[in-house]
MITINU-760348 format. One record per residue (C-alpha): residue in one letter; z, x, y. Coordinates in Angstrom, 1 decimal. Layout:
> type,Z,X,Y
> A,Z,X,Y
...
This chain:
> type,Z,X,Y
> M,30.9,11.8,74.3
> H,33.4,9.7,76.2
> D,34.2,12.5,78.7
> M,30.6,13.2,79.3
> R,29.8,9.6,80.1
> L,32.8,9.3,82.4
> G,31.9,12.4,84.3
> I,28.4,11.2,85.1
> F,29.7,7.8,86.2
> L,32.1,9.3,88.7
> A,29.5,11.6,90.0
> F,27.5,8.6,91.3
> G,29.7,8.3,94.4
> N,28.0,6.3,97.1
> H,24.6,7.9,96.9
> G,23.0,5.9,94.1
> P,22.5,6.8,90.5
> T,20.0,9.4,89.4
> V,17.5,7.7,87.2
> R,16.6,10.5,84.7
> L,19.6,10.2,82.4
> S,20.0,11.4,78.8
> R,20.0,9.0,75.9
> A,23.6,10.0,75.1
> F,24.8,8.5,78.4
> F,23.6,5.1,77.3
> S,24.8,5.1,73.8
> T,27.3,2.4,74.6
> S,27.7,-0.3,77.3
> R,31.5,-0.4,77.1
> L,33.5,0.8,80.1
> N,37.1,1.9,80.0
> K,39.7,0.5,82.3
> R,39.3,3.3,84.9
> E,35.5,2.8,84.9
> R,35.8,-1.0,85.3
> Q,38.2,-0.6,88.2
> S,36.0,2.0,89.9
> K,33.0,-0.3,89.4
> Q,34.8,-3.2,91.2
> Q,36.0,-1.2,94.1
> L,34.2,-1.2,97.4
> P,32.3,2.0,98.3
> S,34.2,4.5,100.4
> S,31.4,4.8,102.9
> P,29.5,2.1,104.9
> A,27.1,0.1,102.8
> R,23.7,-0.9,103.9
> T,22.6,-4.1,102.3
> R,19.7,-6.5,102.8
> F,18.6,-10.1,102.3
> A,14.9,-10.3,101.7
> P,13.7,-13.9,101.3
> S,10.2,-15.2,101.2
> P,9.0,-17.8,103.7
> T,7.5,-19.9,100.8
> G,10.5,-22.3,101.0
> Y,13.7,-23.0,102.9
> L,17.1,-21.5,102.5
> H,19.1,-23.2,99.7
> L,22.5,-22.8,98.1
> G,21.5,-20.0,95.8
> S,19.8,-17.9,98.4
> L,22.6,-18.5,100.9
> R,25.1,-17.1,98.3
> T,22.9,-14.0,97.9
> A,22.8,-13.5,101.6
> L,26.5,-14.0,101.9
> F,27.4,-11.5,99.2
> N,25.2,-8.8,100.8
> Y,26.7,-9.7,104.2
> L,30.3,-9.4,103.0
> L,29.7,-6.1,101.3
> A,28.2,-4.6,104.5
> K,30.9,-6.0,106.8
> A,33.8,-5.2,104.4
> T,32.7,-1.5,104.5
> G,31.8,-1.3,108.1
> G,28.1,-1.1,107.2
> Q,24.9,-2.9,108.2
> F,23.3,-6.1,107.0
> I,19.5,-6.2,107.2
> L,17.2,-9.1,107.1
> R,13.7,-8.5,105.7
> L,10.9,-10.9,105.2
> E,8.7,-10.7,102.0
> D,5.8,-12.6,103.6
> T,2.8,-11.3,101.7
> D,2.2,-14.5,99.7
> K,0.1,-16.2,102.3
> K,-1.1,-19.0,100.1
> R,2.4,-20.3,99.5
> T,3.8,-19.5,102.9
> I,5.2,-22.6,104.8
> A,4.5,-22.6,108.5
> D,8.0,-23.3,109.8
> A,9.9,-21.5,107.0
> E,10.5,-18.3,109.0
> G,12.0,-20.1,112.0
> R,14.1,-22.3,109.8
> L,15.4,-19.2,108.0
> Y,16.6,-17.7,111.2
> S,18.3,-20.9,112.4
> D,19.9,-21.7,109.1
> L,21.4,-18.3,108.6
> R,22.8,-18.3,112.2
> W,24.1,-21.8,111.7
> A,25.9,-20.6,108.6
> G,27.5,-17.8,110.7
> L,25.5,-14.8,109.1
> Q,24.1,-12.6,111.8
> W,22.0,-9.6,110.8
> D,22.2,-6.1,112.4
> E,18.5,-5.4,111.9
> G,15.6,-7.7,111.3
> P,12.2,-9.1,112.4
> D,13.5,-10.9,115.5
> V,16.2,-8.3,116.5
> G,14.4,-5.1,115.7
> G,16.0,-1.9,114.5
> P,15.3,1.8,113.6
> H,13.7,1.0,110.2
> G,11.1,-1.6,111.3
> P,8.9,-3.4,111.0
> Y,10.9,-5.8,108.9
> K,8.1,-8.0,107.7
> Q,6.2,-6.8,104.6
> S,2.9,-8.1,106.0
> E,3.3,-5.5,108.8
> R,3.9,-2.6,106.3
> T,0.8,-2.8,104.2
> A,-0.4,0.7,105.1
> L,2.9,2.1,103.9
> Y,2.6,0.4,100.5
> Q,-1.0,1.5,100.0
> E,0.0,5.1,100.8
> H,2.7,5.0,98.2
> A,0.5,3.4,95.6
> E,-2.0,6.2,96.2
> K,0.8,8.7,95.6
> L,1.5,7.1,92.2
> L,-2.2,7.4,91.3
> Q,-2.1,11.1,92.2
> S,1.0,11.7,90.1
> G,-0.3,9.8,87.1
> D,2.5,7.3,87.2
> A,0.1,4.5,88.0
> Y,-3.6,3.7,87.2
> R,-6.3,1.4,88.4
> C,-7.1,-1.7,86.3
> F,-10.6,-3.2,86.7
> C,-10.1,-6.0,84.2
> S,-11.4,-9.4,85.4
> S,-9.1,-12.4,85.6
> E,-11.2,-14.0,82.8
> K,-10.5,-11.1,80.5
> L,-6.8,-11.1,81.4
> N,-6.6,-14.9,80.9
> E,-8.2,-14.5,77.5
> L,-5.8,-11.8,76.5
> A,-2.9,-13.9,77.5
> R,-4.2,-16.9,75.5
> R,-4.7,-14.8,72.4
> R,-1.2,-13.2,72.7
> T,0.4,-16.6,73.3
> S,-1.3,-18.0,70.2
> L,0.2,-15.2,68.2
> G,3.6,-15.9,69.6
> L,3.7,-12.7,71.6
> P,4.4,-11.9,75.3
> S,1.2,-11.8,77.5
> D,1.7,-8.2,78.4
> Y,-1.3,-6.0,79.3
> D,-3.0,-3.9,76.6
> R,-3.8,-0.8,78.8
> T,-7.6,-1.2,78.5
> C,-8.1,0.6,81.8
> D,-5.4,3.3,81.3
> G,-7.9,5.5,79.4
> I,-10.5,5.5,82.2
> P,-10.9,9.1,83.5
> R,-9.6,9.6,87.0
> A,-13.0,10.7,88.3
> Q,-14.6,7.6,86.9
> S,-11.9,5.4,88.3
> D,-12.3,6.9,91.8
> E,-16.1,6.4,91.6
> R,-15.8,2.7,90.6
> A,-13.2,2.1,93.4
> S,-15.5,3.8,95.9
> A,-18.4,1.7,94.7
> G,-16.5,-1.5,95.6
> D,-15.4,-2.6,92.1
> S,-12.4,-4.9,92.3
> F,-9.2,-3.5,90.9
> V,-5.4,-3.6,91.0
> I,-3.0,-0.8,90.6
> R,-0.6,-0.9,87.7
> L,2.6,1.0,87.1
> R,2.6,3.0,83.8
> V,5.9,2.0,82.4
> P,7.4,4.5,79.9
> S,8.0,3.5,76.3
> E,11.7,3.6,76.9
> P,12.4,2.5,80.5
> P,15.5,3.9,82.2
> E,18.8,2.2,81.6
> Y,21.1,1.7,84.5
> L,24.7,1.1,85.5
> D,25.0,-2.4,86.8
> L,28.1,-3.1,89.0
> V,28.6,-6.4,87.2
> Y,27.4,-5.9,83.6
> G,27.9,-2.2,83.1
> L,25.3,-0.2,81.3
> V,22.2,-2.3,80.7
> G,18.5,-2.0,80.0
> K,18.2,-0.8,76.5
> P,14.5,-1.0,75.4
> K,13.5,-3.8,73.0
> H,10.8,-3.1,70.4
> N,8.7,-6.0,69.4
> K,8.4,-5.7,65.6
> K,6.1,-8.7,65.3
> A,3.6,-7.0,67.7
> Q,3.8,-3.8,65.7
> N,3.1,-5.6,62.5
> L,0.1,-7.4,64.0
> G,-1.2,-4.1,65.4
> E,-0.9,-5.4,69.0
> A,0.0,-2.9,71.7
> L,2.3,-4.4,74.4
> Y,2.7,-2.7,77.8
> E,4.5,-4.4,80.7
> D,2.8,-2.2,83.3
> P,3.3,-4.6,86.2
> V,0.8,-4.8,89.1
> L,1.9,-2.9,92.1
> L,-1.0,-3.4,94.5
> K,-3.2,-6.5,94.2
> S,-7.0,-6.6,94.6
> D,-6.6,-7.6,98.2
> G,-4.6,-4.5,99.0
> L,-1.3,-6.3,99.4
> P,1.7,-5.2,97.4
> T,3.6,-7.1,94.8
> Y,7.4,-7.5,94.9
> H,8.0,-4.6,92.6
> L,6.3,-2.0,94.8
> A,7.3,-3.4,98.2
> N,11.0,-3.9,97.6
> V,11.4,-0.4,96.2
> V,9.5,1.2,99.0
> D,11.3,-0.9,101.6
> D,14.8,-0.3,100.2
> H,14.2,3.4,100.2
> H,12.8,3.7,103.7
> M,15.5,1.3,105.1
> D,18.3,3.4,103.5
> I,19.6,0.5,101.4
> T,22.6,1.6,99.4
> H,23.5,-1.6,97.5
> V,21.5,-4.5,96.2
> V,23.2,-7.7,95.3
> R,20.8,-10.2,93.8
> A,20.5,-12.9,91.1
> A,20.7,-12.0,87.4
> E,17.1,-13.1,86.9
> W,16.0,-9.8,88.3
> M,17.9,-7.7,85.7
> S,14.8,-7.5,83.5
> S,12.8,-6.1,86.4
> T,15.3,-3.4,87.4
> P,14.2,-0.8,84.8
> K,10.7,-1.1,86.3
> H,12.1,-0.5,89.7
> L,14.1,2.4,88.5
> T,10.9,3.8,87.0
> L,9.4,3.7,90.5
> Y,12.4,5.4,92.0
> N,12.0,8.0,89.3
> A,8.3,8.4,90.0
> F,8.8,8.9,93.7
> G,11.8,11.3,93.2
> W,14.1,9.0,95.1
> K,17.7,8.0,94.5
> A,18.1,4.4,93.7
> P,20.7,2.0,95.3
> H,23.5,0.5,93.4
> F,22.6,-2.8,91.7
> A,24.9,-5.8,91.2
> H,23.3,-8.8,89.5
> V,25.2,-12.0,89.8
> G,24.8,-15.1,87.6
> L,22.6,-18.0,88.7
> L,23.9,-21.2,90.3
> Q,23.1,-24.1,88.0
> D,23.4,-27.9,88.3
> S,25.1,-30.1,85.8
> G,22.0,-30.0,83.6
> R,22.2,-26.2,83.6
> Q,19.0,-25.9,85.7
> K,19.0,-23.2,88.3
> F,19.0,-24.1,92.0
> S,15.6,-23.6,93.6
> K,14.2,-23.6,97.1
> R,11.8,-26.2,95.8
> K,14.6,-28.7,95.4
> G,14.9,-30.2,98.8
> D,18.3,-31.8,98.3
> L,19.8,-28.3,98.1
> E,18.4,-27.0,101.4
> I,21.0,-25.7,103.8
> R,19.6,-27.9,106.6
> R,20.3,-31.0,104.5
> F,23.9,-30.1,104.2
> G,24.2,-29.5,108.0
> D,22.5,-32.9,108.7
> Q,25.1,-34.6,106.5
> G,27.9,-33.1,108.6
> I,29.0,-30.4,106.2
> F,30.6,-27.5,108.1
> P,29.1,-24.0,108.0
> E,32.6,-22.7,107.0
> T,32.7,-25.2,104.1
> L,29.3,-24.1,102.8
> L,30.0,-20.4,103.0
> N,33.4,-20.8,101.4
> Y,31.9,-23.0,98.7
> V,29.1,-20.6,97.6
> A,31.5,-17.6,97.7
> L,33.6,-19.1,95.0
> Y,30.8,-19.1,92.5
> G,30.2,-15.7,90.9
> W,33.1,-13.9,92.7
> S,36.8,-13.9,92.1
> H,39.7,-13.4,94.5
> D,43.5,-13.0,94.5
> H,44.4,-15.6,97.1
> K,46.6,-18.5,96.2
> S,44.2,-20.9,98.0
> D,40.5,-21.2,97.7
> V,40.2,-22.1,101.4
> L,38.8,-18.8,102.8
> S,37.2,-18.5,106.2
> L,34.4,-16.0,106.8
> S,37.0,-13.5,108.2
> D,39.2,-14.1,105.2
> L,36.2,-13.4,102.9
> I,35.4,-10.2,104.7
> A,39.0,-9.0,104.6
> S,39.4,-9.7,100.9
> F,36.0,-8.9,99.5
> D,35.5,-6.5,96.6
> M,33.0,-6.1,93.8
> K,34.8,-8.4,91.3
> F,31.7,-10.5,90.5
> T,31.9,-12.6,87.5
> K,29.4,-12.5,84.6
> G,27.2,-15.4,83.5
> N,25.7,-18.4,85.2
> T,27.9,-20.9,87.0
> I,27.7,-24.7,87.1
> V,28.3,-25.9,90.6
> E,30.8,-28.7,91.1
> P,30.0,-30.9,94.1
> H,33.5,-32.2,94.4
> K,34.7,-28.7,95.2
> M,32.6,-28.8,98.4
> M,34.2,-32.1,99.5
> Y,37.7,-30.7,98.8
> L,36.9,-27.7,101.1
> Q,35.3,-30.0,103.7
> K,38.5,-32.1,104.0
> K,40.6,-28.9,104.3
> Y,38.5,-27.5,107.1
> A,38.4,-30.9,108.9
> A,42.2,-31.2,108.7
> R,42.5,-27.6,110.0
> Y,40.2,-28.3,113.0
> A,42.1,-31.5,113.9
> D,45.5,-29.6,113.7
> E,44.2,-26.8,115.9
> G,42.4,-29.0,118.3
> G,40.1,-26.2,119.4
> S,36.4,-25.7,119.9
> Q,35.6,-26.5,116.2
> F,37.3,-29.9,116.5
> E,35.5,-30.6,119.8
> A,32.2,-29.8,118.1
> L,33.1,-32.2,115.3
> V,33.9,-35.0,117.8
> D,30.6,-34.4,119.5
> R,28.7,-34.4,116.2
> V,30.3,-37.7,115.0
> S,29.8,-39.3,118.5
> E,26.1,-38.3,118.5
> A,25.6,-39.8,115.0
> I,27.2,-43.1,116.1
> Q,25.2,-43.3,119.3
> Q,22.0,-42.8,117.4
> E,22.9,-45.9,115.3
> F,23.7,-44.3,112.1
> G,22.0,-47.0,110.0
> T,23.1,-50.5,109.2
> P,25.4,-50.6,106.2
> S,24.0,-53.1,103.6
> W,26.9,-55.4,103.8
> F,26.6,-56.0,107.6
> P,24.3,-58.8,108.7
> E,21.9,-57.3,111.2
> A,22.8,-59.9,113.8
> E,26.5,-58.8,113.6
> Y,25.8,-55.1,113.9
> R,26.5,-54.2,117.5
> N,27.8,-51.0,119.1
> S,30.7,-51.8,121.4
> L,31.2,-48.4,122.9
> S,29.2,-45.7,124.5
> G,29.5,-42.4,126.4
> H,32.9,-41.0,127.2
> E,34.8,-44.0,125.9
> L,33.1,-43.6,122.5
> R,33.9,-39.9,122.4
> M,37.6,-40.5,123.2
> R,37.8,-43.1,120.4
> V,36.1,-40.8,117.9
> A,38.6,-38.0,118.8
> K,41.6,-40.4,118.2
> V,40.2,-41.6,114.9
> L,39.5,-38.1,113.7
> K,43.0,-36.9,114.6
> H,44.4,-39.4,112.1
> T,41.6,-39.3,109.4
> A,40.3,-35.7,109.4
> K,42.1,-34.9,106.1
> N,39.7,-37.3,104.5
> F,36.5,-36.3,106.3
> T,33.6,-35.5,104.0
> T,30.2,-36.4,105.6
> L,29.0,-38.3,108.7
> R,27.8,-41.1,106.5
> D,31.1,-41.5,104.7
> F,33.0,-41.5,108.0
> F,30.7,-44.1,109.4
> N,31.1,-46.4,106.4
> D,34.8,-45.9,106.1
> Y,35.7,-46.4,109.8
> S,32.9,-48.4,111.3
> Y,35.5,-51.1,112.3
> F,36.7,-48.7,115.0
> F,33.3,-48.7,116.7
> Y,31.5,-52.0,115.8
> D,32.3,-55.7,115.8
> V,32.4,-55.8,112.0
> P,32.5,-59.3,110.5
> L,35.5,-60.5,108.5
> P,35.2,-59.9,104.8
> E,35.6,-62.8,102.4
> F,37.8,-62.1,99.4
> K,36.9,-64.8,96.9
> D,36.1,-62.8,93.7
> D,39.1,-63.0,91.4
> S,38.4,-59.5,90.3
> E,38.4,-58.0,93.8
> E,41.1,-57.7,96.4
> Q,43.7,-59.9,94.7
> R,46.4,-58.4,96.9
> Y,45.1,-60.6,99.7
> A,46.1,-63.7,97.8
> V,49.6,-63.5,99.4
> C,48.0,-63.4,102.8
> R,45.9,-66.5,102.0
> K,48.9,-68.4,100.7
> I,51.2,-67.8,103.7
> G,48.5,-67.3,106.3
> A,50.0,-69.8,108.6
> E,53.4,-68.1,108.7
> L,51.8,-64.7,109.0
> S,49.4,-65.5,111.8
> G,52.0,-67.3,113.8
> S,54.7,-64.6,113.6
> V,52.3,-61.6,113.9
> E,50.4,-63.0,116.9
> S,53.7,-64.0,118.7
> A,55.1,-60.5,118.2
> L,52.0,-58.7,119.4
> E,51.3,-61.0,122.4
> T,54.7,-60.1,123.9
> I,53.6,-56.5,124.3
> R,52.2,-55.9,127.7
> P,48.9,-53.9,128.0
> E,50.6,-51.0,129.5
> D,53.2,-50.9,126.7
> W,50.6,-51.1,123.9
> S,51.4,-48.0,121.8
> E,52.1,-47.0,118.2
> G,55.8,-47.2,118.8
> S,55.9,-50.7,120.3
> L,53.4,-51.9,117.7
> K,55.5,-50.6,114.8
> E,58.5,-52.4,116.2
> A,56.6,-55.7,116.6
> I,55.2,-55.5,113.1
> S,58.7,-55.0,111.7
> A,60.0,-57.9,113.8
> S,57.2,-60.3,112.6
> A,58.0,-59.4,108.9
> E,61.6,-60.3,109.5
> E,60.6,-63.6,111.0
> V,58.5,-64.4,107.9
> V,61.4,-63.7,105.7
> A,63.6,-66.1,107.7
> K,60.9,-68.9,107.4
> N,60.6,-68.4,103.7
> D,64.4,-68.1,102.9
> H,64.3,-71.1,100.7
> S,61.7,-69.4,98.4
> R,63.9,-66.4,98.0
> K,66.7,-68.6,96.6
> Q,64.4,-70.0,93.9
> V,63.3,-66.7,92.5
> P,65.4,-64.2,90.4
> P,66.1,-60.9,92.2
> D,64.0,-58.9,89.8
> R,60.9,-61.1,89.9
> E,57.7,-59.6,91.4
> I,55.1,-61.4,93.4
> P,52.9,-63.1,90.8
> V,49.2,-62.1,90.6
> V,47.0,-65.1,91.6
> K,43.8,-65.5,89.6
> D,42.1,-67.6,92.3
> A,43.0,-66.4,95.7
> V,42.8,-69.9,97.2
> Q,44.4,-72.0,94.5
> H,47.7,-73.7,95.2
> V,50.3,-71.4,93.6
> D,53.7,-70.6,95.0
> V,53.9,-67.0,96.1
> P,57.4,-66.5,97.3
> I,58.4,-63.6,99.5
> L,61.6,-62.1,98.2
> N,62.7,-59.7,100.8
> T,61.9,-57.8,104.0
> Q,60.0,-55.1,102.1
> E,57.6,-57.7,100.5
> A,57.3,-59.4,103.9
> S,56.4,-56.2,105.6
> K,53.8,-55.4,102.9
> A,52.2,-58.9,103.3
> T,52.2,-58.4,107.1
> Q,50.5,-55.0,106.8
> L,47.9,-56.5,104.5
> Y,47.2,-59.4,106.8
> L,46.8,-57.1,109.7
> R,44.4,-54.8,107.7
> W,42.4,-57.8,106.7
> A,42.1,-59.1,110.2
> I,41.8,-56.0,112.3
> A,40.5,-53.3,109.9
> R,38.4,-55.8,108.1
> G,40.0,-55.0,104.8
> E,39.1,-51.3,105.0
> S,41.5,-48.4,104.3
> G,42.5,-46.0,107.0
> P,45.5,-45.0,109.2
> P,48.6,-47.2,109.4
> M,48.0,-50.5,111.1
> H,50.1,-49.7,114.2
> T,47.8,-46.6,114.6
> V,44.7,-48.7,114.1
> M,45.7,-51.2,116.7
> A,46.8,-48.6,119.2
> I,43.3,-47.0,119.0
> L,41.4,-50.3,119.2
> G,43.5,-51.6,122.0
> R,45.2,-54.9,122.8
> G,42.2,-57.1,123.5
> V,40.2,-56.2,120.3
> S,43.3,-56.3,118.1
> L,44.3,-59.8,119.2
> Q,40.8,-61.1,119.2
> R,40.4,-60.1,115.5
> L,43.7,-61.8,114.7
> Y,42.6,-65.0,116.2
> E,39.3,-64.9,114.2
> L,41.2,-64.6,110.9
> R,43.6,-67.5,111.9
> K,40.6,-69.7,112.6
> L,39.0,-68.8,109.3
> L,42.1,-69.7,107.4
> Q,42.6,-72.9,109.3
> A,39.0,-73.9,108.5
> E,39.5,-73.0,104.9
> A,42.7,-75.1,104.8
> V,40.8,-78.1,106.1
> R,38.1,-77.6,103.5
> L,40.6,-77.5,100.7
> N,42.4,-80.6,101.9
> E,39.0,-82.5,102.0
> E,38.3,-81.4,98.5
> E,41.7,-82.6,97.3
> E,41.1,-86.0,98.9
> I,37.8,-86.3,97.2
> L,39.4,-85.5,93.8
């Protein structure tokens, strides 16, 4: 038994399985080690794969992954990747979906070898232009007895479905029209009676070898239906009353005539595959290899759908997500690799691709996308090539278009201070130092807006927020004097990261000297106390140069970076320039002076 099963398996080669297999072959779904390894290996000859979306929605994460897996299989074997449109559902077709599909796939870096817009030897590549071919093959199935006409009205079918549902049964057909003699069926069709053509599914549909799940498709017998005397037949519609095909007929006919050797698709189609194999069997064709991969699900275990707009590929691109990030991201769900790092470019994916798909549905983790995004941004910045230049252009464009007023910025204070070439140069400098943290355009704008706009000074008054600035408030006079003096001595032509770093260090040492008496009053192991109220009169001694340097850096970040995180302050000031940096320092000094006057007035009143 075991030897026979193995022999048939190895005989499949790259030509597709023969559908009419003995029951003995399917007596078990377990594969031994040699069979599993063979199942996961790439075919030895070039694979022809296809991606066949419907223009009833836009490309989303799940469909992008399906396209990617088929693309990788074709390219990893030196084969061809075909794009085919299943556009027969005219009622649900979206006007711009076809054009969006082409642009989204190309944006992602997936180019097809044959398709509606590039042509090829197996065209046309739109199902709406292949209707005559489907009708011809449906007629062949009628002639062979593998299909029959169904004249049942929609009212009758709806009533059947309601009754079956009330009994807790599937709403399958009852084969009312299967017994109509062929001559009578032909006569009614010629007379203009409305009909559909149904596939006559055998009582035990063929099982098949799935490249992910092994042997699947064992028939299920509904005991409840048998006890109720209800006959259940799936018998799917192949040709609709308007003469257009359903998915079941069209995809089988197209895959055969386009010489498709491998079909990678979502696991939700596994239940339909026996019907498709029945069609291959009826036509006498060899079927392609099937690999069904688990669905992508959100945290609520709901599958991703093209009807969820937030998952559209275009949305990710608009946010600033890189194509490489998105392809890398979806590739990691449902496929395993042997690399030490998950950061895999498209060329890396092609070079390392195999058929080691994982079983079961996968919950997608958004933070993984942001991790990959940061890695690619850092790589672009390090390489400094065309991809980095494109990122600079993208960020500059977003800023020039006034990305939107952050809620904490008063509208009157929101002014763009740069434009054109100067803006682009500044964006490039900022990205060189911050690319390792780049996620989206919005986040970049919010995190680093102080590089591009005259952002107002933040006020740190809440005792639960930014307590670290209490030191800056307490010794603001000392800090402002020493820092401004040190920076003002730097000439415009000498304003650089190196000179700024030296000046900051010198100003910290000056603060230590001015506060030497405080150091003598505090034990060496004492830390700077936490101040509950940032403006209350509490002694906050500075103990050493390290603490003074920390306070100086905080003061500079408060004044110049407006309290936001980012690169070291000598880098921030080098990018902003001498004029802007000193102006922001003067603003903070004036604010602290005004606050000191207010506190003195309050004390006098008390």
